[in-house]
C-alpha positions in Angstrom: -12.3 -20.3 -15.5 -8.8 -19.4 -14.2 -10.2 -17.9 -11.0 -12.4 -20.9 -10.4 -9.5 -23.2 -11.0 -7.3 -21.2 -8.5 -10.1 -21.4 -5.9 -10.5 -25.1 -6.3 -6.7 -25.6 -5.9 -6.7 -23.4 -2.9 -9.6 -25.3 -1.3 -7.8 -28.6 -2.0 -4.5 -27.6 -0.5 -5.9 -25.6 2.4 -6.5 -28.5 4.8 -3.0 -29.8 4.2 -1.5 -26.5 5.0 -3.6 -26.1 8.1 -2.4 -29.5 9.2 1.2 -28.5 8.5 0.8 -25.4 10.5 -0.5 -27.4 13.4 2.3 -29.9 13.1 4.9 -27.1 13.1 3.4 -25.5 16.3 3.2 -28.9 18.0 6.8 -29.8 17.3 8.0 -26.4 18.5 6.0 -26.7 21.7 7.3 -30.2 22.1 10.9 -29.1 21.9 10.3 -26.5 24.6 8.8 -29.2 26.9 11.8 -31.5 26.3 14.2 -28.9 27.6 16.9 -29.3 29.0 17.1 -32.6 27.1 17.9 -32.2 23.4 15.3 -32.8 20.8 15.6 -35.9 18.6 17.6 -35.6 15.4 15.6 -33.9 12.6 13.0 -32.5 15.0 13.7 -28.8 14.2 14.1 -29.6 10.5 10.6 -31.1 10.4 9.1 -28.2 12.3 10.8 -25.7 10.0 9.8 -27.6 6.8 6.1 -27.8 7.9 6.1 -24.1 8.7 7.5 -23.2 5.3 4.9 -25.3 3.5 2.0 -23.9 5.7 3.1 -20.3 4.8 3.1 -20.9 1.0 -0.5 -19.7 0.7 -2.4 -16.6 -0.2 -5.1 -15.0 2.0 -7.8 -12.6 0.8 -8.7 -10.7 4.0 -7.0 -7.5 5.1 -4.5 -8.2 7.9 -4.5 -6.2 11.1 -2.6 -2.9 10.9 -1.2 -3.8 14.3 -0.8 -0.1 15.3 -2.0 -0.2 18.9 0.5 2.3 20.3 3.2 4.6 19.1 6.2 6.4 20.7 6.1 10.0 19.5 9.8 10.4 20.5 10.8 7.6 18.2 9.0 7.6 14.8 8.3 4.1 13.6 9.2 2.5 16.9 6.8 -0.2 18.2 6.2 0.1 22.0 5.8 -3.1 23.9 2.3 -1.9 24.9 0.2 1.1 25.2 1.3 1.3 28.9 5.0 1.4 28.1 6.9 4.6 29.1 6.3 7.3 26.5 3.8 5.2 24.6 0.5 6.6 23.2 -2.4 4.3 22.4 -3.9 4.3 18.9 -7.4 3.1 17.9 -9.1 2.7 14.6 -12.2 4.6 13.6 -14.0 4.5 10.2 -15.1 8.1 9.5 -16.3 7.5 5.9 -17.3 4.4 4.1 -18.1 3.5 0.5 -18.6 0.1 -1.1 -15.0 0.0 -2.4 -13.2 1.7 0.5 -13.2 3.2 3.9 -11.6 6.3 5.3 -9.9 4.9 8.4 -8.7 7.2 11.2 -5.8 6.0 13.2 -6.6 8.1 16.3 -4.0 8.9 18.9 -5.4 8.8 22.5 -3.7 12.2 23.2 -4.9 13.8 20.0 -6.4 16.9 21.8 -3.1 17.8 23.4 -0.5 16.3 21.0 0.3 19.5 19.0 3.2 21.8 19.5 2.3 24.6 21.9 -1.3 23.4 22.1 -1.8 23.5 18.3 -3.5 20.5 16.8 -1.3 18.1 14.8 -1.3 18.4 11.0 -3.8 16.1 9.5 -2.5 13.7 6.9 -4.4 11.5 4.5 -2.3 8.5 3.3 -3.7 7.3 0.0 -2.7 3.6 -0.4 -2.4 1.8 -3.7 -5.2 -0.3 -5.1 -2.8 -2.7 -6.8 -3.2 -6.2 -5.5 -2.4 -5.7 -1.8 -4.3 -4.2 1.1 -3.5 -0.8 2.5 -1.8 -2.5 5.4 1.3 -2.7 3.2 1.7 0.9 4.3 1.7 0.1 8.0 5.3 1.3 8.5 4.4 4.5 6.6 1.4 5.2 8.8 3.0 4.3 12.1 6.0 6.6 11.4 3.7 9.5 10.4 1.7 9.1 13.6 4.6 10.4 15.7 3.9 13.9 14.5 0.6 13.9 12.7 -3.1 13.0 12.9 -3.4 10.2 10.3 -6.1 8.8 8.2 -5.6 6.1 5.5 -7.7 4.9 2.5 -8.6 1.3 3.5 -9.5 -0.2 0.1 -11.9 -3.2 0.1 -11.4 -6.5 -1.7 -13.5 -6.2 -4.9 -14.4 -9.9 -4.7 -16.4 -9.0 -1.6 -18.4 -6.1 -3.2 -21.8 -7.2 -4.7 -22.5 -6.4 -8.3 -25.4 -4.2 -7.2 -22.8 -1.6 -6.0 -21.9 -0.9 -9.6 -18.5 -0.3 -11.3 -15.4 1.3 -9.8 -13.1 2.8 -12.4 -10.2 5.3 -12.3 -12.8 8.2 -12.3 -14.6 6.7 -9.3 -11.2 6.4 -7.5 -10.5 10.1 -8.1 -13.9 11.2 -6.9 -13.5 8.9 -3.8 -10.2 10.6 -2.9 -11.9 14.0 -3.3 -14.8 12.8 -1.0 -12.3 11.5 1.6 -10.3 14.8 1.6 -13.6 16.7 2.0 -14.6 14.5 4.9 -11.4 15.4 6.7 -11.9 19.1 6.0 -9.8 22.1 4.9 -6.1 22.1 5.6 -5.4 18.4 5.0 -2.0 17.2 3.7 -2.2 14.3 1.3 0.6 11.6 0.9 0.2 9.1 -2.0 2.4 6.0 -2.4 3.0 4.5 -5.9 -0.1 4.0 -8.1 -2.4 6.5 -6.4 0.0 9.4 -7.2 -1.8 9.8 -10.5 -5.4 9.9 -9.2 -4.3 12.0 -6.2 -2.7 14.6 -8.5 -5.9 14.5 -10.6 -8.1 14.9 -7.5 -6.1 17.9 -6.3 -6.4 19.5 -9.8 -10.1 19.0 -10.0 -10.6 20.4 -6.5 -8.6 23.5 -7.6 -10.7 23.8 -10.8 -13.9 23.6 -8.7 -12.5 26.0 -6.1 -13.2 23.4 -3.5 -12.8 24.7 0.1 -10.9 21.6 1.2 -8.1 21.8 -1.3 -5.0 20.0 0.1 -2.4 22.1 1.9 0.3 19.9 0.5 0.8 16.9 -1.8 3.5 14.3 -1.2 3.9 12.0 -4.1 6.2 9.0 -3.5 7.4 6.6 -6.2 4.4 7.2 -8.4 3.9 6.7 -12.2 3.1 10.3 -13.2 4.9 9.9 -16.5 6.0 6.4 -17.4 7.5 7.5 -20.7 10.5 8.5 -18.7 13.1 5.7 -18.0 10.6 2.9 -18.6 11.0 -0.1 -16.2 10.1 -3.7 -16.9 6.6 -3.0 -15.4 6.1 -0.2 -18.0 7.4 -2.4 -20.9 5.0 -5.2 -19.9 2.1 -2.7 -19.7 2.8 -1.3 -23.2 3.7 -4.6 -24.8 0.1 -5.7 -25.5 -3.1 -3.9 -26.6 -5.6 -3.2 -23.8 -7.9 -5.8 -25.4 -5.3 -8.5 -24.5 -5.3 -7.4 -20.8 -9.1 -7.6 -20.8 -9.2 -11.0 -22.4 -6.4 -12.7 -20.4 -6.2 -11.0 -17.0 -9.8 -10.2 -16.1 -11.9 -12.9 -14.6 -15.3 -13.2 -12.9 -15.4 -13.8 -9.1 -16.5 -17.4 -8.3 -20.0 -17.8 -7.0 -19.0 -18.6 -3.4 -18.1 -14.9 -2.7 -20.2 -11.9 -2.1 -19.0 -10.3 -5.3 -19.9 -13.3 -7.4 -19.9 -12.5 -11.1 -18.0 -9.2 -10.7 -15.2 -8.9 -13.2 -11.8 -8.4 -11.4 -8.1 -8.5 -11.9 -7.4 -11.2 -9.3 -4.8 -10.3 -6.7 -3.1 -13.6 -7.1 -2.3 -12.7 -10.7 -0.8 -9.4 -9.6 1.3 -11.1 -7.0 2.5 -13.7 -9.5 3.6 -10.8 -11.8 5.5 -9.1 -9.0 7.2 -12.3 -7.8 8.1 -13.3 -11.4 10.3 -10.2 -11.6 12.7 -11.7 -9.1 11.7 -15.3 -8.2 15.1 -16.1 -6.8 14.8 -13.4 -4.1 11.6 -15.0 -2.8 13.0 -18.5 -3.0 16.0 -17.4 -1.0 13.8 -15.7 1.6 11.9 -18.9 2.2 15.1 -20.9 2.4 16.4 -18.4 5.0 13.1 -18.8 6.9 13.7 -22.5 7.0 17.4 -22.1 8.0 16.7 -19.5 10.7 13.8 -21.5 12.3 15.9 -24.7 12.3 18.8 -22.9 13.9 16.7 -21.2 16.5 17.0 -17.7 15.2 13.4 -17.0 15.8 13.6 -13.2 15.6 14.9 -13.4 12.0 12.4 -16.1 11.1 9.5 -14.1 12.6 10.5 -11.0 10.6 10.5 -13.0 7.3 7.2 -14.7 8.2 5.6 -11.3 9.1 6.6 -9.8 5.8 5.1 -12.7 3.8 1.9 -12.8 5.8 1.4 -9.2 4.6 2.8 -9.8 1.1 0.6 -12.9 0.5 -2.6 -11.1 1.5 -4.0 -10.2 -1.9 -6.7 -7.8 -2.9 -8.7 -8.2 -6.1 -9.0 -5.0 -8.3 -12.3 -4.0 -10.0 -11.8 -4.7 -13.7 -12.8 -1.2 -14.7 -10.1 0.4 -12.5 -7.4 -2.0 -13.6 -8.0 -1.7 -17.3 -8.4 2.1 -17.2 -5.2 2.5 -15.2 -3.2 0.3 -17.6 -4.6 2.1 -20.6 -4.7 5.7 -19.4 -1.7 5.8 -17.1 0.8 3.3 -18.7 -0.2 3.2 -22.3 -1.6 6.6 -23.3 -0.2 8.7 -20.5 -3.3 10.9 -20.4 -2.4 12.9 -17.2 1.1 13.6 -18.3 -0.2 14.8 -21.7 -2.9 17.0 -20.1 -5.7 14.9 -21.6 -7.1 13.0 -18.7 -10.9 13.4 -18.3 -12.8 12.5 -15.2 -16.6 12.7 -15.3 -16.5 14.8 -18.4 -14.1 17.3 -16.9 -10.6 17.6 -18.3 -7.9 17.6 -15.6 -5.6 20.6 -15.6 -2.7 20.2 -13.1 -1.8 23.8 -13.8 -4.9 24.8 -11.8 -3.2 23.7 -8.5 -2.0 26.9 -6.7 -2.6 26.5 -3.0 -0.9 23.2 -2.4 2.8 22.6 -1.8 4.3 19.8 -3.8 7.0 17.3 -2.6 8.0 14.3 -4.7 10.2 11.4 -3.6 11.9 8.7 -5.7 14.2 5.8 -4.9 17.6 5.4 -6.6 17.1 1.7 -7.2 13.4 1.6 -7.9 12.7 -1.0 -10.5 8.9 -0.4 -10.6 8.7 3.3 -10.8 12.1 4.7 -12.1 13.7 8.0 -11.3 12.1 10.8 -13.3 8.6 9.4 -13.4 7.4 11.0 -10.2 9.3 14.3 -10.4 7.5 14.9 -13.7 4.6 16.2 -11.6 6.6 19.4 -11.1 6.4 20.2 -14.8 2.7 19.6 -14.9 1.9 21.8 -11.8 2.8 25.1 -13.4 0.6 27.1 -11.0 2.5 26.1 -7.9 5.2 28.6 -6.8 8.8 27.4 -7.1 9.4 27.8 -3.3 6.5 25.4 -2.7 8.1 22.6 -4.7 10.7 20.2 -3.6 12.1 16.8 -4.7 14.1 14.1 -3.0 16.0 11.1 -4.5 16.8 8.6 -1.8 20.0 6.8 -2.4 20.3 3.1 -1.9 16.6 2.1 -1.8 14.3 0.3 -4.2 10.5 0.8 -4.5 9.5 -0.5 -1.1 12.3 1.3 0.7 10.8 4.7 -0.3 7.9 4.2 2.2 9.0 1.5 4.6 12.2 0.5 6.4 15.1 2.2 8.1 15.9 4.7 5.3 12.2 5.7 5.1 12.1 6.4 8.9 15.5 8.0 9.3 16.1 9.9 6.0 12.9 10.3 4.0 10.4 10.9 6.7 12.2 13.8 8.3 12.0 15.6 5.0 8.3 14.8 4.6 7.7 16.0 8.2 9.6 19.2 7.7 7.7 20.1 4.5 4.3 19.4 6.1 5.0 21.4 9.2 6.5 24.3 7.3 3.3 24.8 5.3 0.7 23.7 7.8 
């Protein structure tokens, strides 16, 4: 009933928000046409207010990655166009597809000649979270990596668009999908996981080692992931352990409304996940929209556009399959099965000590209030088979959760360490 009520409210408000967006654009164009004469009093106030109202909405389709070109000399930089000096065009190619996700190749146009001394670039699989947002949340991560690597990313689909006939998708299916994607890329792949997928990625690498899989990853980079949430529990961890798993199933899992392709599928709705995230610091988001209003009214469009772009991405929500959500809450946050050496996937116990051929690099943020310091580095104690000189850890000062994989410090301080590790063992 909750999902149906949300959908009805969205449908009711939607036309008003579309009208507000049209009004904001019309007023903005009108102000430009009035130049050099000043706009009437309150003109820019009205335009800004209508824009803010129009942007207070959620969307359910993956945004565009927007990576059409990169500048290899400046990791993370956004060239004006693919024809700009030093720019290299980037195109998207799906090289593996399943019902719940695609393996998306962000292909550089100069791929055949991009390596150092004629060598091919190291291949990197970026495993994105399936936690209420689309993989485009890692656009800055992928764009930065593209400067020195051949990059693929796990492009997870919205569960509300997956028909019931496709069957369930739990934590075990996630692990096997990661293994399948690594195998599709071939031997010698470097895997980088951000946040939630650190657990299934470590499990996938362990199972591949146990099976003596020929495509075992050459390196694992785990960034701000909940390997062992018993260490320095955050508010997220406390919430996950504060109720029995039956409570989560009864209160947070809802069927997809009949108007969608996945009608009847049980999901953890993305709008609930977003609400939980925003409730952790509601004043921050209120201040951000106030700043959007003030910047647009004052004519500081660069700052306003930056805020608008962030929330366009942040408000694009992705429903999670109920099986995956509940199993993650129970097995990762409540019973800590991987950390205790008791995780079982497809009847096979996961032994992280079996990993021997992969280098391990973990990254944590000093101010991370979602995945605290100590939770990711715990992977080193589990991976007893990896030689000490193939292990490394980095704590980035001054960043919270999102700063670990996006923003200035990611590009200037964290990424060079990731690049150095990958190229050293490639």
